C-alpha positions, 0 to 999 in steps of 0.5 A, a space after each residue: 500500500 502506497 504512502 498516499 493510500 496510508 495517508 488517506 486511511 489516516 484521514 478517514 480514521 481521524 474523521 470517523 474518530 471525531 464522529 464516533 466521539 460525538 455518538 458515544 458522548 452526545 447521541 447514545 443514551 446514558 445507561 440507567 443502572 451503570 450511568 456514564 461508565 457504561 460508555 466505556 462499552 463503546 471502546 472496550 467491545 470494538 477494541 477487543 473484537 478488533 484485537 481478535 481479528 488481528 490475532 486471527 490475521 496473524 495466525 492465518 498469515 503464519 500458516 501461509 508462511 509455514 506452508 509457502 515461506 513467503 516473507 510477505 506473509 511473515 511481515 503481515 503476521 508480525 504487523 498484525 500481532 503487534 497491532 493486536 497486542 496494542 488493541 488487546 492491551 487497551 481492551 484490558 485497560 478499559 475493561 479494568 476501568 469499567 470493572 472498578 466502579 461496577 464490581 468494586 475491583 479492577 480484575 477478577 480471576 474467573 475463567 474469562 479474566 484468566 484466559 484473557 491474561 493467558 491470551 495476552 501473555 501468548 502474544 507478548 511471547 510472540 513479540 519476545 520470540 521475534 526479538 530474541 530468537 537466535 536467528 531471523 528464520 527460527 524467529 519467523 518459524 517459532 513465532 508463527 507457531 505461537 500466533 497459531 496457538 494464540 489465535 486458537 485461544 480466542 474462542 475460549 476467551 469468547 465463550 468463557 463466561 458461558 461455559 464456566 460462569 463468572 462476573 463477566 456480563 452477558 453478551 448483547 451482540 454476536 453469536 450466543 448473545 442473550 441481552 439486547 441494546 437500544 437502537 441508539 446504543 447498537 448504532 453507536 456500537 456498530 459505528 465504533 466497530 467500523 471506526 476501529 476497523 479503519 484505524 486497524 487497517 491504517 496501523 497494519 499498513 503502516 507497520 507492514 511498510 515499516 517492517 519492510 524497511 527494517 528488513 531492507 536495512 538489516 539485509 544491507 547491514 549483513 551484506 556490508 558485514 
């Protein structure tokens, strides 16, 4: 993706973020029982879904790399994992900020909380493998396996509250959802998801381009050594 396309994505993402802020704080009604803290929902849910999409993309690209050994797939996997870790960390933080006033604690080590932490550690491990592997090729192979294992954990995180209970509230959207949202809340949530998807696409494109430059510099360094 050229620099012009990446700039275009950034501009679109910026406009969507501004509209999204209006919808979250000016259009969506205040939830009756939780009050304004519920507005974190419009950040937390889209961010966590986008992070799972990033992990799935990292795993799919890793599988393709293991089969074809194409560097383009490895770069995409690396970029997706990095962006996914950032988004997933934001999701954990927003979840904790929401939990404190609602549950009275920042974190609960129930099935959902524990598996969420495990998934986060797996992709932190992915980044550590890329940074500390003995050589680049082994780093690419080992991290590919790590990404596949991490992505396989996502369905367990999603279903943890249904299968093992806990304090996590019932889902109001997506497969297996039992709750529901008012029309204004649902529209705001969907718009937030689109906003974060566009931001995700920009960050992936930008990090992929940067990764390509990093590899080119490394190859020149090795050739000059």
